[in-house]
Each structure stands twice: as C-alpha cells, then as structure tokens.
C-alpha positions in Angstrom: 8.8 38.4 -41.7 11.2 39.8 -39.1 12.4 37.5 -36.3 14.4 37.9 -33.2 15.7 34.5 -32.1 16.5 33.7 -28.5 18.4 30.6 -27.3 21.7 29.4 -25.8 22.2 25.6 -25.8 22.9 23.2 -28.6 19.1 22.3 -28.6 18.5 25.7 -30.2 21.0 25.3 -33.1 18.8 23.3 -35.5 15.9 25.8 -35.1 18.1 28.8 -35.9 19.8 26.9 -38.8 16.5 25.9 -40.4 15.1 29.5 -40.2 18.3 30.9 -41.6 18.3 28.4 -44.5 14.7 29.2 -45.2 15.8 32.9 -45.5 13.7 34.3 -42.7 14.8 37.8 -41.8 16.6 37.2 -38.6 17.3 40.6 -37.1 19.3 39.4 -34.1 20.1 36.4 -32.1 19.9 36.7 -28.3 22.0 34.3 -26.2 23.4 34.1 -22.7 26.8 35.8 -22.3 30.1 33.8 -22.4 30.6 31.5 -19.5 33.7 30.2 -17.6 34.6 26.7 -18.9 37.3 24.2 -18.6 40.1 23.8 -16.1 41.5 27.2 -16.9 38.0 28.8 -16.3 38.4 30.9 -19.5 35.3 32.5 -20.9 33.7 30.6 -23.7 30.7 31.5 -25.9 27.5 29.4 -25.4 26.9 27.0 -28.3 24.2 29.0 -30.0 26.3 32.2 -30.0 29.2 30.3 -31.6 26.8 29.0 -34.3 25.2 32.5 -34.9 28.6 34.1 -35.3 29.6 31.5 -37.8 26.6 32.4 -39.8 27.3 36.1 -39.7 24.3 36.9 -37.6 24.1 39.7 -35.2 24.4 38.5 -31.6 23.1 40.3 -28.5 24.0 39.0 -25.0 22.2 40.9 -22.2 22.6 39.8 -18.6 19.0 40.8 -17.8 15.9 42.4 -19.3 15.3 44.6 -16.3 17.5 47.3 -17.9 15.5 49.9 -19.9 18.1 50.3 -22.6 18.2 46.5 -23.2 14.4 46.5 -23.6 14.4 49.5 -26.0 17.2 47.9 -28.0 15.1 44.8 -28.5 12.1 46.9 -29.4 14.1 48.7 -32.1 14.3 45.4 -34.1 10.6 45.7 -34.5 10.1 41.9 -34.8 7.1 40.1 -36.0 8.0 37.1 -33.9 10.2 36.3 -30.9 11.4 32.7 -31.4 12.6 31.3 -28.1 14.4 27.9 -27.9 16.3 26.8 -24.7 17.3 30.4 -23.9 17.7 29.9 -20.1 16.4 33.3 -19.1 12.9 34.1 -18.0 11.3 36.7 -20.2 9.1 39.3 -18.4 5.7 40.4 -19.7 7.0 43.6 -21.3 9.4 41.5 -23.5 6.6 39.0 -24.6 4.5 42.0 -25.7 7.2 43.3 -28.1 6.6 41.1 -31.2 3.9 42.4 -33.6 2.4 38.9 -34.0 3.4 36.8 -30.9 6.3 35.2 -29.1 6.8 31.5 -29.9 8.6 28.8 -28.0 10.0 25.3 -29.0 9.8 23.0 -26.0 11.4 19.5 -25.8 8.4 17.6 -24.4 4.8 16.7 -25.3 3.2 19.4 -23.3 1.6 19.7 -20.8 3.9 16.9 -19.6 7.3 18.1 -18.3 7.2 21.8 -18.2 10.5 23.3 -17.1 14.2 23.2 -17.7 14.9 19.4 -18.0 12.1 17.8 -19.9 14.3 15.4 -21.9 16.0 14.1 -18.7 12.7 13.6 -16.9 11.1 11.7 -19.8 14.0 9.2 -19.6 14.1 9.0 -15.8 10.4 8.4 -15.7 10.6 5.6 -18.3 7.8 7.4 -20.3 6.4 5.5 -23.3 6.5 8.7 -25.3 7.7 12.3 -25.5 7.8 14.8 -28.3 8.1 18.5 -29.1 5.6 21.3 -28.7 5.5 24.7 -30.4 3.6 27.1 -28.1 2.5 30.7 -28.1 4.3 32.1 -25.0 2.6 33.3 -21.9 4.0 34.7 -18.6 3.7 31.3 -16.9 6.6 29.1 -17.9 5.7 26.6 -20.7 2.0 27.1 -20.1 0.9 28.9 -23.3 -1.5 27.5 -25.9 -0.2 24.8 -28.2 0.2 25.6 -31.9 1.7 22.4 -33.1 3.0 19.1 -31.6 4.7 15.9 -32.7 4.9 12.8 -30.6 7.8 10.4 -30.4 7.6 6.8 -29.0 10.4 5.8 -26.6 11.9 2.3 -26.4 13.9 2.8 -23.2 17.3 2.7 -24.9 17.6 6.4 -25.4 20.2 8.5 -23.7 19.9 12.2 -22.9 22.4 12.8 -25.7 20.6 10.8 -28.4 17.1 12.0 -27.5 18.3 15.6 -27.3 19.6 15.4 -30.8 16.4 13.9 -32.2 14.1 16.3 -30.5 16.2 19.3 -31.4 15.8 18.4 -35.1 12.1 17.5 -34.7 11.5 20.9 -32.9 13.2 22.8 -35.8 11.1 21.0 -38.4 7.9 21.8 -36.5 8.9 25.4 -35.9 9.4 26.0 -39.6 6.0 24.4 -40.4 4.4 26.6 -37.7 5.8 29.8 -39.0 5.1 29.0 -42.6 1.4 28.7 -41.7 1.2 30.7 -38.5 -2.2 32.2 -39.3 -3.9 28.8 -39.9 -3.0 27.0 -36.6 -5.6 26.5 -34.0 -4.5 27.3 -30.4 -5.1 24.4 -28.1 -5.1 25.1 -24.3 -3.0 22.8 -22.2 -4.9 20.5 -19.9 -3.8 21.6 -16.4 -4.8 18.2 -14.9 -2.0 16.6 -16.9 0.8 19.0 -16.0 4.1 17.7 -14.7 7.3 19.6 -14.0 10.9 19.1 -14.9 13.1 21.3 -12.8 16.8 22.0 -13.6 19.1 19.1 -12.8 21.2 19.9 -9.7 24.5 18.4 -8.8 23.1 16.0 -6.2 20.5 14.7 -8.7 23.4 13.1 -10.6 24.7 11.0 -7.7 23.6 7.4 -7.8 21.7 6.1 -4.7 21.9 2.4 -4.8 19.1 2.1 -2.3 16.9 2.6 -5.3 15.8 -0.1 -7.7 18.3 -1.1 -10.4 15.7 -0.2 -13.1 15.4 3.3 -11.7 19.2 3.7 -11.7 19.5 2.3 -15.2 17.1 5.0 -16.5 18.8 7.7 -14.5 22.2 6.8 -16.0 20.7 7.0 -19.5 19.0 10.3 -18.7 22.3 11.9 -17.6 24.5 10.4 -20.4 26.8 11.6 -21.7 26.6 14.9 -19.7 26.6 15.7 -16.9 26.8 12.0 -16.2 25.6 9.9 -13.2 28.3 9.0 -10.7 29.4 7.3 -7.5 32.4 7.5 -5.3 34.8 4.7 -4.5 38.0 5.0 -2.5 37.5 8.8 -2.4 37.5 9.0 -6.2 34.5 9.9 -8.3 33.5 7.6 -11.2 31.1 8.8 -13.9 28.8 6.0 -15.2 27.7 6.2 -18.9 26.1 2.8 -19.5 24.6 0.0 -17.3 22.5 -3.1 -17.4 20.0 -4.5 -14.8 20.9 -8.0 -13.7 19.8 -10.4 -11.0 21.8 -10.0 -7.8 21.4 -9.6 -4.1 23.4 -7.9 -1.4 23.5 -4.8 0.8 22.5 -1.8 -1.3 25.7 -0.3 -2.7 27.9 -3.3 -2.2 30.1 -4.6 -5.0 29.0 -8.2 -5.6 31.6 -9.1 -8.2 34.9 -7.7 -9.6 33.2 -6.9 -13.0 31.5 -4.1 -11.1 28.0 -5.3 -10.5 26.5 -3.3 -7.6 23.6 -4.4 -5.4 20.6 -2.1 -5.4 17.4 -1.8 -3.4 16.0 -4.3 -5.9 18.2 -6.5 -8.2 21.6 -5.2 -9.2 23.3 -2.9 -11.7 26.1 -4.1 -13.9 28.3 -1.1 -14.9 29.3 -1.2 -18.6 30.9 2.1 -19.4 32.7 4.3 -16.9 35.0 7.3 -16.6 37.6 8.0 -13.9 38.4 11.6 -13.1 40.6 13.1 -15.7 40.5 10.0 -17.9 38.7 8.9 -21.1 35.4 7.0 -21.1 36.1 3.2 -21.3 34.5 -0.1 -20.8 34.6 -1.6 -17.3 36.5 -4.5 -18.8 39.3 -2.1 -19.9 39.3 -0.3 -16.6 39.7 -3.3 -14.4 42.8 -4.3 -16.2 44.6 -1.6 -14.2 42.1 -0.8 -11.4 40.4 -3.3 -9.0 37.0 -3.0 -7.4 37.0 -5.2 -4.3 34.1 -7.5 -3.8 32.2 -6.6 -0.7 33.2 -2.9 -0.7 30.3 -0.5 -0.6 30.0 2.6 -2.8 26.9 4.1 -1.0 29.1 6.5 0.9 28.5 10.1 1.9 30.1 12.8 -0.3 33.6 13.7 1.1 
C-alpha cells in the first residue's frame, strides 16, 4: 500500500513513525519548507522534515499546490492514500483526488468539535470535559469529512497544551494505524453540523492576558498556551511569560498586584502566578524570581502594549 504523508509539526511525528515502523510503503513526505528561527533568523527545517530525513525518507517541500509541476510530481508517486497530519497548508480539490483510495486526516479533537488549526488549545481554554482524536476521510471543506474512527479522552483540567499535544499525537498515530489496517471495513459517519465549533489559529494578541476576565478563564488560558507560545503580561515595559497559575480568593482593581508574591486581581477572584519567564531568561518559580526582582503591591499590569 503506497502512501504519501503530509505534515509539518511535532504532532505529525508519531503518525509518520508508526507507519514507517509498520513498514508501509511511504513514497514521500511532504512538509512545509524551512523557516526562519531563533535570534539569528537562520533557516531551520520544520520538525517533521527533520524526523523524515533522520529516517531516510524522501522529503518534498513545495510552497504551493497551484504549480502544475508540483501537482504532477505528487501524482507520479501514484499513492493509494494521502495521509495528512498537521500539515498547515490547505489542499485543493485536485490534490484530494489524487490518491487511488482516498485522502485521510488525523485531527486533534473529537469532531465535529473544534475544527481548525488550534483544537488542542481551544479544548483547554473552554475547560471541556473531553476531547480526543478523529480520523476522517478528507473533503474540500476543512475538517468536515466523514469520520472513519475516533477515540475520546476525558480531561481533568490540569492539562497543558504541551502535555495534551503529546498524548493526542500518540493517540492519533495509534488510531491512524488501526484505520489503515482495516480501511475497507470502517463505516463512514457524517459529522453533525449542529455541533460544529471552530478553533482558529492562535494569534499574537490571543496570548496576552486580560485581567478583566475571570481568574478561572485566565488559568485555563495559561494552561492552553503552555509551554509555547506562552501567555504573557507586561510590567515596567518588560514582557513576562506565564507558565503556571492558581486561582485564589482576592479582590482589587483588575490587573492590580495585590501581594508581592505576584497575585493579580481579576474580573472575578485573583490569579496567583506560580511559574514565570522574563525575557531572555529561563523559566523559574515566582519565588525564585522575586529574590532579585520586585513586583510592587498596587501596581497594575493591565497596560496597553507599548
């Protein structure tokens, strides 16, 4: 069975690894091209490309699928399946029609909940009681194809983006393998459009903490952005990334520091910051930070971006 695999982020690595270990015939791995990264802005391969190269797999990195030669090159692999996992590029209809059997996608939510680019973040932000992974037959509409296989996971509201991302990536790989091993015996289940919710890509301003919100909302947002890209606030013209917090009792003007241990008043209750990172420094506990840096009681961090 011939496969062309498409993915870019770390979420896709377990799926590619499990197919390679199962000795599926992976003709090529399509990833996004190298990106500028780090302070020097040197080009760096995306995570899946690095992994694919390490396994001796052939890597293709087109910028677009609007180029005729790119489409024909993909067609030349004559795949039975396209397997798409966190690729980051929208695939046009002519690409989805190439595989002899069908294109398949691994999505990090229990569809139809949280279609889109950031399902893991949104499940945590929303304090959902469950999430999961979905293996779907791809259609032109994003994440809207019929479901081939799903697995649900109960959430306990301690998950971070990083921890849940890791668990779901492995769960997705397991379910992908099971789907492909018995692809002709799976029933296709249409998604219930009345239950659809969307998880758009996280933007820079989505990561700024607004202390006018409830403390419970901010605690979930911190977890849903940890460890990367990280929620943040500004104080004395310096940006502080917040990695861990706790909701506590407390009153004050939203955004005001109500004690030197860095408890900040919110729209409802208060948020005690537990782990933090100054710009250019390592992540540390607030207890360690305040040995050399003071947060003044009464100061307000709900300031406009400079």
